[in-house]
Backbone as XML, in Angstrom:
<?xml version="1.0"?>
<chain id="A" units="angstrom">
  <residue number="1" name="UNK">
    <atom name="N" x="4.172" y="15.400" z="8.387"/>
    <atom name="CA" x="3.883" y="13.959" z="8.196"/>
    <atom name="C" x="2.256" y="13.831" z="8.993"/>
  </residue>
  <residue number="2" name="UNK">
    <atom name="N" x="1.261" y="13.556" z="8.008"/>
    <atom name="CA" x="0.003" y="13.618" z="8.541"/>
    <atom name="C" x="-0.077" y="12.661" z="9.752"/>
  </residue>
  <residue number="3" name="UNK">
    <atom name="N" x="-1.335" y="12.559" z="10.442"/>
    <atom name="CA" x="-1.430" y="12.036" z="11.792"/>
    <atom name="C" x="-1.859" y="10.247" z="11.069"/>
  </residue>
  <residue number="4" name="UNK">
    <atom name="N" x="-1.600" y="9.249" z="11.619"/>
    <atom name="CA" x="-2.085" y="8.163" z="11.106"/>
    <atom name="C" x="-3.277" y="8.055" z="10.952"/>
  </residue>
  <residue number="5" name="UNK">
    <atom name="N" x="-4.251" y="7.769" z="10.039"/>
    <atom name="CA" x="-5.264" y="7.611" z="9.465"/>
    <atom name="C" x="-6.183" y="6.622" z="9.997"/>
  </residue>
  <residue number="6" name="UNK">
    <atom name="N" x="-7.562" y="6.808" z="10.078"/>
    <atom name="CA" x="-7.990" y="5.436" z="11.255"/>
    <atom name="C" x="-8.302" y="4.380" z="10.224"/>
  </residue>
  <residue number="7" name="UNK">
    <atom name="N" x="-7.773" y="3.354" z="10.069"/>
    <atom name="CA" x="-7.508" y="2.276" z="8.724"/>
    <atom name="C" x="-8.649" y="1.241" z="9.897"/>
  </residue>
  <residue number="8" name="UNK">
    <atom name="N" x="-9.260" y="1.291" z="10.655"/>
    <atom name="CA" x="-10.012" y="0.511" z="11.497"/>
    <atom name="C" x="-11.203" y="-0.069" z="10.436"/>
  </residue>
  <residue number="9" name="UNK">
    <atom name="N" x="-11.561" y="0.650" z="9.723"/>
    <atom name="CA" x="-12.633" y="-0.295" z="8.581"/>
    <atom name="C" x="-11.625" y="-0.907" z="7.821"/>
  </residue>
  <residue number="10" name="UNK">
    <atom name="N" x="-10.562" y="-1.075" z="7.561"/>
    <atom name="CA" x="-9.730" y="-1.288" z="6.368"/>
    <atom name="C" x="-10.481" y="-3.006" z="6.169"/>
  </residue>
  <residue number="11" name="UNK">
    <atom name="N" x="-10.751" y="-3.141" z="4.988"/>
    <atom name="CA" x="-11.372" y="-4.686" z="4.631"/>
    <atom name="C" x="-10.524" y="-5.894" z="4.919"/>
  </residue>
  <residue number="12" name="UNK">
    <atom name="N" x="-8.845" y="-5.364" z="5.078"/>
    <atom name="CA" x="-7.722" y="-6.480" z="5.402"/>
    <atom name="C" x="-7.907" y="-6.751" z="6.787"/>
  </residue>
  <residue number="13" name="UNK">
    <atom name="N" x="-8.583" y="-5.797" z="7.472"/>
    <atom name="CA" x="-8.580" y="-6.089" z="8.904"/>
    <atom name="C" x="-9.883" y="-7.629" z="8.725"/>
  </residue>
  <residue number="14" name="UNK">
    <atom name="N" x="-10.479" y="-7.765" z="8.119"/>
    <atom name="CA" x="-11.517" y="-8.960" z="8.094"/>
    <atom name="C" x="-10.782" y="-10.256" z="7.108"/>
  </residue>
  <residue number="15" name="UNK">
    <atom name="N" x="-9.815" y="-10.136" z="6.693"/>
    <atom name="CA" x="-9.492" y="-11.469" z="6.074"/>
    <atom name="C" x="-9.081" y="-12.520" z="7.110"/>
  </residue>
  <residue number="16" name="UNK">
    <atom name="N" x="-9.092" y="-14.094" z="6.449"/>
    <atom name="CA" x="-8.972" y="-14.763" z="7.577"/>
    <atom name="C" x="-7.427" y="-14.845" z="7.633"/>
  </residue>
  <residue number="17" name="UNK">
    <atom name="N" x="-6.839" y="-15.505" z="8.641"/>
    <atom name="CA" x="-5.564" y="-15.356" z="9.211"/>
    <atom name="C" x="-4.334" y="-16.017" z="7.957"/>
  </residue>
  <residue number="18" name="UNK">
    <atom name="N" x="-5.131" y="-17.135" z="7.680"/>
    <atom name="CA" x="-4.611" y="-17.810" z="6.493"/>
    <atom name="C" x="-4.144" y="-17.222" z="5.190"/>
  </residue>
  <residue number="19" name="UNK">
    <atom name="N" x="-5.134" y="-15.900" z="5.123"/>
    <atom name="CA" x="-4.538" y="-14.940" z="3.973"/>
    <atom name="C" x="-3.760" y="-13.853" z="4.083"/>
  </residue>
  <residue number="20" name="UNK">
    <atom name="N" x="-3.212" y="-13.688" z="5.440"/>
    <atom name="CA" x="-2.432" y="-12.635" z="5.560"/>
    <atom name="C" x="-1.141" y="-12.958" z="4.697"/>
  </residue>
  <residue number="21" name="UNK">
    <atom name="N" x="-0.780" y="-14.137" z="4.682"/>
    <atom name="CA" x="0.765" y="-14.014" z="3.917"/>
    <atom name="C" x="0.563" y="-13.726" z="2.494"/>
  </residue>
  <residue number="22" name="UNK">
    <atom name="N" x="-0.744" y="-13.370" z="1.671"/>
    <atom name="CA" x="-1.324" y="-12.609" z="0.353"/>
    <atom name="C" x="-0.865" y="-11.189" z="0.494"/>
  </residue>
  <residue number="23" name="UNK">
    <atom name="N" x="-0.802" y="-10.741" z="1.464"/>
    <atom name="CA" x="-0.299" y="-9.325" z="1.807"/>
    <atom name="C" x="1.325" y="-9.507" z="1.652"/>
  </residue>
  <residue number="24" name="UNK">
    <atom name="N" x="1.930" y="-10.404" z="1.997"/>
    <atom name="CA" x="3.360" y="-10.043" z="1.861"/>
    <atom name="C" x="3.858" y="-11.241" z="1.068"/>
  </residue>
  <residue number="25" name="UNK">
    <atom name="N" x="3.699" y="-10.850" z="-0.409"/>
    <atom name="CA" x="4.144" y="-12.122" z="-1.063"/>
    <atom name="C" x="6.058" y="-12.058" z="-1.344"/>
  </residue>
  <residue number="26" name="UNK">
    <atom name="N" x="6.088" y="-13.061" z="-1.362"/>
    <atom name="CA" x="7.677" y="-13.746" z="-1.627"/>
    <atom name="C" x="7.920" y="-12.820" z="-3.365"/>
  </residue>
  <residue number="27" name="UNK">
    <atom name="N" x="9.088" y="-12.768" z="-3.425"/>
    <atom name="CA" x="9.681" y="-12.052" z="-5.360"/>
    <atom name="C" x="9.025" y="-13.232" z="-6.136"/>
  </residue>
  <residue number="28" name="UNK">
    <atom name="N" x="8.425" y="-12.569" z="-6.957"/>
    <atom name="CA" x="8.252" y="-13.547" z="-7.932"/>
    <atom name="C" x="6.613" y="-13.944" z="-7.602"/>
  </residue>
  <residue number="29" name="UNK">
    <atom name="N" x="5.950" y="-13.655" z="-6.252"/>
    <atom name="CA" x="4.399" y="-14.273" z="-6.339"/>
    <atom name="C" x="3.686" y="-13.012" z="-6.713"/>
  </residue>
  <residue number="30" name="UNK">
    <atom name="N" x="2.346" y="-13.299" z="-7.046"/>
    <atom name="CA" x="1.549" y="-12.608" z="-7.359"/>
    <atom name="C" x="0.891" y="-11.599" z="-6.187"/>
  </residue>
  <residue number="31" name="UNK">
    <atom name="N" x="0.957" y="-10.372" z="-6.230"/>
    <atom name="CA" x="0.064" y="-9.456" z="-4.996"/>
    <atom name="C" x="-1.187" y="-9.162" z="-5.519"/>
  </residue>
  <residue number="32" name="UNK">
    <atom name="N" x="-1.673" y="-10.000" z="-6.535"/>
    <atom name="CA" x="-3.093" y="-9.585" z="-6.608"/>
    <atom name="C" x="-4.260" y="-10.236" z="-5.764"/>
  </residue>
  <residue number="33" name="UNK">
    <atom name="N" x="-4.355" y="-11.403" z="-5.338"/>
    <atom name="CA" x="-4.950" y="-11.521" z="-4.117"/>
    <atom name="C" x="-5.205" y="-10.713" z="-2.843"/>
  </residue>
  <residue number="34" name="UNK">
    <atom name="N" x="-4.402" y="-10.069" z="-2.415"/>
    <atom name="CA" x="-4.148" y="-8.518" z="-1.880"/>
    <atom name="C" x="-4.905" y="-7.274" z="-1.937"/>
  </residue>
  <residue number="35" name="UNK">
    <atom name="N" x="-4.484" y="-7.167" z="-3.288"/>
    <atom name="CA" x="-4.820" y="-6.009" z="-3.928"/>
    <atom name="C" x="-6.157" y="-6.225" z="-4.461"/>
  </residue>
  <residue number="36" name="UNK">
    <atom name="N" x="-6.808" y="-7.597" z="-4.688"/>
    <atom name="CA" x="-8.553" y="-7.465" z="-4.874"/>
    <atom name="C" x="-9.168" y="-7.155" z="-3.420"/>
  </residue>
  <residue number="37" name="UNK">
    <atom name="N" x="-8.391" y="-7.269" z="-2.290"/>
    <atom name="CA" x="-8.971" y="-7.116" z="-1.289"/>
    <atom name="C" x="-8.827" y="-5.363" z="-0.998"/>
  </residue>
  <residue number="38" name="UNK">
    <atom name="N" x="-7.858" y="-4.916" z="-1.217"/>
    <atom name="CA" x="-7.490" y="-3.356" z="-1.263"/>
    <atom name="C" x="-9.094" y="-2.468" z="-1.965"/>
  </residue>
  <residue number="39" name="UNK">
    <atom name="N" x="-8.651" y="-3.136" z="-3.595"/>
    <atom name="CA" x="-9.791" y="-2.615" z="-3.935"/>
    <atom name="C" x="-11.627" y="-2.338" z="-3.644"/>
  </residue>
  <residue number="40" name="UNK">
    <atom name="N" x="-11.537" y="-3.306" z="-2.657"/>
    <atom name="CA" x="-12.795" y="-3.259" z="-2.183"/>
    <atom name="C" x="-13.003" y="-2.464" z="-0.702"/>
  </residue>
  <residue number="41" name="UNK">
    <atom name="N" x="-11.790" y="-1.974" z="-0.555"/>
    <atom name="CA" x="-11.767" y="-1.229" z="0.537"/>
    <atom name="C" x="-12.409" y="0.224" z="0.919"/>
  </residue>
  <residue number="42" name="UNK">
    <atom name="N" x="-12.994" y="0.665" z="1.710"/>
    <atom name="CA" x="-13.549" y="2.067" z="1.887"/>
    <atom name="C" x="-12.325" y="2.986" z="2.493"/>
  </residue>
  <residue number="43" name="UNK">
    <atom name="N" x="-11.115" y="2.257" z="2.944"/>
    <atom name="CA" x="-10.039" y="3.459" z="3.048"/>
    <atom name="C" x="-8.975" y="3.215" z="2.089"/>
  </residue>
  <residue number="44" name="UNK">
    <atom name="N" x="-9.187" y="2.679" z="1.095"/>
    <atom name="CA" x="-7.867" y="2.393" z="0.174"/>
    <atom name="C" x="-7.073" y="3.483" z="-0.013"/>
  </residue>
  <residue number="45" name="UNK">
    <atom name="N" x="-7.578" y="4.508" z="-0.366"/>
    <atom name="CA" x="-7.043" y="5.919" z="-0.677"/>
    <atom name="C" x="-6.032" y="6.320" z="0.410"/>
  </residue>
  <residue number="46" name="UNK">
    <atom name="N" x="-6.823" y="6.358" z="1.791"/>
    <atom name="CA" x="-6.390" y="6.790" z="3.008"/>
    <atom name="C" x="-4.677" y="5.913" z="3.299"/>
  </residue>
  <residue number="47" name="UNK">
    <atom name="N" x="-4.934" y="4.519" z="3.302"/>
    <atom name="CA" x="-3.904" y="3.627" z="3.453"/>
    <atom name="C" x="-2.681" y="3.783" z="2.627"/>
  </residue>
  <residue number="48" name="UNK">
    <atom name="N" x="-2.811" y="3.944" z="1.122"/>
    <atom name="CA" x="-2.089" y="4.188" z="0.370"/>
    <atom name="C" x="-1.170" y="5.588" z="0.660"/>
  </residue>
  <residue number="49" name="UNK">
    <atom name="N" x="-2.170" y="6.444" z="0.652"/>
    <atom name="CA" x="-1.115" y="7.755" z="0.891"/>
    <atom name="C" x="-0.673" y="7.797" z="2.459"/>
  </residue>
  <residue number="50" name="UNK">
    <atom name="N" x="-0.726" y="7.094" z="3.068"/>
    <atom name="CA" x="-0.471" y="6.945" z="4.794"/>
    <atom name="C" x="1.063" y="6.360" z="4.322"/>
  </residue>
  <residue number="51" name="UNK">
    <atom name="N" x="0.648" y="4.936" z="3.852"/>
    <atom name="CA" x="2.089" y="4.403" z="3.012"/>
    <atom name="C" x="2.901" y="4.880" z="2.550"/>
  </residue>
  <residue number="52" name="UNK">
    <atom name="N" x="2.948" y="5.768" z="1.427"/>
    <atom name="CA" x="3.481" y="6.435" z="0.956"/>
    <atom name="C" x="4.343" y="7.205" z="1.408"/>
  </residue>
  <residue number="53" name="UNK">
    <atom name="N" x="3.613" y="8.316" z="2.442"/>
    <atom name="CA" x="4.269" y="9.235" z="2.831"/>
    <atom name="C" x="5.059" y="8.281" z="4.405"/>
  </residue>
  <residue number="54" name="UNK">
    <atom name="N" x="4.783" y="7.384" z="5.007"/>
    <atom name="CA" x="5.605" y="7.119" z="5.981"/>
    <atom name="C" x="6.757" y="6.053" z="5.168"/>
  </residue>
  <residue number="55" name="UNK">
    <atom name="N" x="6.934" y="5.687" z="3.689"/>
    <atom name="CA" x="7.465" y="4.985" z="3.369"/>
    <atom name="C" x="7.730" y="3.502" z="3.764"/>
  </residue>
  <residue number="56" name="UNK">
    <atom name="N" x="6.319" y="3.102" z="3.832"/>
    <atom name="CA" x="6.309" y="1.553" z="3.947"/>
    <atom name="C" x="6.758" y="0.697" z="2.981"/>
  </residue>
  <residue number="57" name="UNK">
    <atom name="N" x="7.826" y="0.076" z="3.405"/>
    <atom name="CA" x="8.332" y="-0.892" z="1.959"/>
    <atom name="C" x="7.917" y="-2.506" z="2.384"/>
  </residue>
  <residue number="58" name="UNK">
    <atom name="N" x="6.994" y="-2.433" z="2.895"/>
    <atom name="CA" x="6.744" y="-3.814" z="3.509"/>
    <atom name="C" x="4.899" y="-4.462" z="2.756"/>
  </residue>
  <residue number="59" name="UNK">
    <atom name="N" x="4.797" y="-5.314" z="2.053"/>
    <atom name="CA" x="3.434" y="-5.727" z="2.101"/>
    <atom name="C" x="2.830" y="-5.012" z="0.777"/>
  </residue>
  <residue number="60" name="UNK">
    <atom name="N" x="1.660" y="-5.424" z="1.038"/>
    <atom name="CA" x="0.590" y="-4.882" z="-0.214"/>
    <atom name="C" x="-0.248" y="-3.578" z="0.756"/>
  </residue>
  <residue number="61" name="UNK">
    <atom name="N" x="-0.343" y="-2.503" z="0.582"/>
    <atom name="CA" x="-0.797" y="-1.702" z="1.227"/>
    <atom name="C" x="-1.888" y="-0.545" z="0.399"/>
  </residue>
  <residue number="62" name="UNK">
    <atom name="N" x="-2.845" y="0.211" z="0.441"/>
    <atom name="CA" x="-3.425" y="0.858" z="-0.344"/>
    <atom name="C" x="-3.911" y="0.561" z="-1.675"/>
  </residue>
  <residue number="63" name="UNK">
    <atom name="N" x="-3.478" y="-0.913" z="-2.103"/>
    <atom name="CA" x="-3.848" y="-1.687" z="-3.286"/>
    <atom name="C" x="-2.708" y="-1.510" z="-3.979"/>
  </residue>
  <residue number="64" name="UNK">
    <atom name="N" x="-1.361" y="-1.507" z="-3.770"/>
    <atom name="CA" x="-0.305" y="-1.188" z="-4.346"/>
    <atom name="C" x="0.623" y="-2.297" z="-3.397"/>
  </residue>
  <residue number="65" name="UNK">
    <atom name="N" x="1.908" y="-2.695" z="-4.069"/>
    <atom name="CA" x="2.954" y="-3.509" z="-4.019"/>
    <atom name="C" x="3.935" y="-2.590" z="-3.478"/>
  </residue>
  <residue number="66" name="UNK">
    <atom name="N" x="4.579" y="-2.756" z="-2.691"/>
    <atom name="CA" x="6.180" y="-2.357" z="-1.732"/>
    <atom name="C" x="6.670" y="-1.579" z="-3.054"/>
  </residue>
  <residue number="67" name="UNK">
    <atom name="N" x="7.113" y="-2.154" z="-4.501"/>
    <atom name="CA" x="7.758" y="-2.036" z="-5.476"/>
    <atom name="C" x="6.662" y="-0.713" z="-6.129"/>
  </residue>
  <residue number="68" name="UNK">
    <atom name="N" x="5.764" y="-0.843" z="-6.117"/>
    <atom name="CA" x="4.952" y="0.236" z="-7.007"/>
    <atom name="C" x="4.482" y="1.629" z="-5.792"/>
  </residue>
  <residue number="69" name="UNK">
    <atom name="N" x="4.776" y="1.411" z="-4.865"/>
    <atom name="CA" x="4.866" y="2.506" z="-4.140"/>
    <atom name="C" x="6.144" y="3.337" z="-3.970"/>
  </residue>
  <residue number="70" name="UNK">
    <atom name="N" x="7.262" y="2.384" z="-4.281"/>
    <atom name="CA" x="8.519" y="2.881" z="-4.368"/>
    <atom name="C" x="8.565" y="3.736" z="-5.421"/>
  </residue>
  <residue number="71" name="UNK">
    <atom name="N" x="8.077" y="3.231" z="-6.698"/>
    <atom name="CA" x="8.071" y="3.710" z="-7.885"/>
    <atom name="C" x="7.384" y="5.112" z="-7.810"/>
  </residue>
  <residue number="72" name="UNK">
    <atom name="N" x="6.166" y="5.170" z="-7.051"/>
    <atom name="CA" x="5.615" y="6.445" z="-6.663"/>
    <atom name="C" x="6.257" y="7.491" z="-6.350"/>
  </residue>
  <residue number="73" name="UNK">
    <atom name="N" x="6.682" y="6.953" z="-5.161"/>
    <atom name="CA" x="7.837" y="7.916" z="-4.720"/>
    <atom name="C" x="8.932" y="8.248" z="-5.423"/>
  </residue>
  <residue number="74" name="UNK">
    <atom name="N" x="9.699" y="7.524" z="-5.760"/>
    <atom name="CA" x="10.947" y="8.021" z="-7.294"/>
    <atom name="C" x="10.558" y="8.679" z="-7.913"/>
  </residue>
  <residue number="75" name="UNK">
    <atom name="N" x="9.060" y="8.960" z="-8.657"/>
    <atom name="CA" x="8.393" y="9.516" z="-9.870"/>
    <atom name="C" x="8.542" y="10.976" z="-8.919"/>
  </residue>
  <residue number="76" name="UNK">
    <atom name="N" x="7.971" y="11.406" z="-7.818"/>
    <atom name="CA" x="7.468" y="12.230" z="-6.656"/>
    <atom name="C" x="8.767" y="13.231" z="-6.687"/>
  </residue>
  <residue number="77" name="UNK">
    <atom name="N" x="10.016" y="12.688" z="-6.391"/>
    <atom name="CA" x="11.234" y="13.192" z="-5.936"/>
    <atom name="C" x="12.246" y="13.511" z="-7.452"/>
  </residue>
  <residue number="78" name="UNK">
    <atom name="N" x="11.825" y="12.951" z="-8.369"/>
    <atom name="CA" x="12.144" y="13.319" z="-10.291"/>
    <atom name="C" x="11.561" y="14.529" z="-10.317"/>
  </residue>
  <residue number="79" name="UNK">
    <atom name="N" x="9.988" y="14.346" z="-9.993"/>
    <atom name="CA" x="9.732" y="15.949" z="-10.343"/>
    <atom name="C" x="9.830" y="17.058" z="-9.715"/>
  </residue>
  <residue number="80" name="UNK">
    <atom name="N" x="9.520" y="16.554" z="-8.276"/>
    <atom name="CA" x="10.458" y="17.554" z="-7.290"/>
    <atom name="C" x="11.834" y="18.377" z="-7.928"/>
  </residue>
  <residue number="81" name="UNK">
    <atom name="N" x="12.535" y="17.326" z="-8.187"/>
    <atom name="CA" x="13.876" y="17.646" z="-8.668"/>
    <atom name="C" x="13.829" y="18.844" z="-9.919"/>
  </residue>
  <residue number="82" name="UNK">
    <atom name="N" x="13.343" y="18.429" z="-10.787"/>
    <atom name="CA" x="12.897" y="19.366" z="-12.034"/>
    <atom name="C" x="12.377" y="20.549" z="-11.513"/>
  </residue>
  <residue number="83" name="UNK">
    <atom name="N" x="11.507" y="20.833" z="-10.670"/>
    <atom name="CA" x="10.910" y="21.914" z="-10.368"/>
    <atom name="C" x="11.683" y="22.988" z="-9.810"/>
  </residue>
  <residue number="84" name="UNK">
    <atom name="N" x="12.841" y="22.162" z="-8.946"/>
    <atom name="CA" x="13.394" y="23.294" z="-8.059"/>
    <atom name="C" x="14.371" y="24.036" z="-8.773"/>
  </residue>
</chain>
């Protein structure tokens, strides 16, 4: 595993607390408000890579929802299994 990246410059760290629930949407709620914050972030790629590697299954990180990150991990496992 890689070291924890410096995510202190994350745009999400600057959002008002009232918007924090946008990063943890309930099933059926849109993750788009949080994703818009992520897409403006200078550490979006590092955040996403870290969340995928660490199997973080909560909230929006690196511009993707937990379901989208799970899909990436599932696809990577399938691809690795085909190559094995």
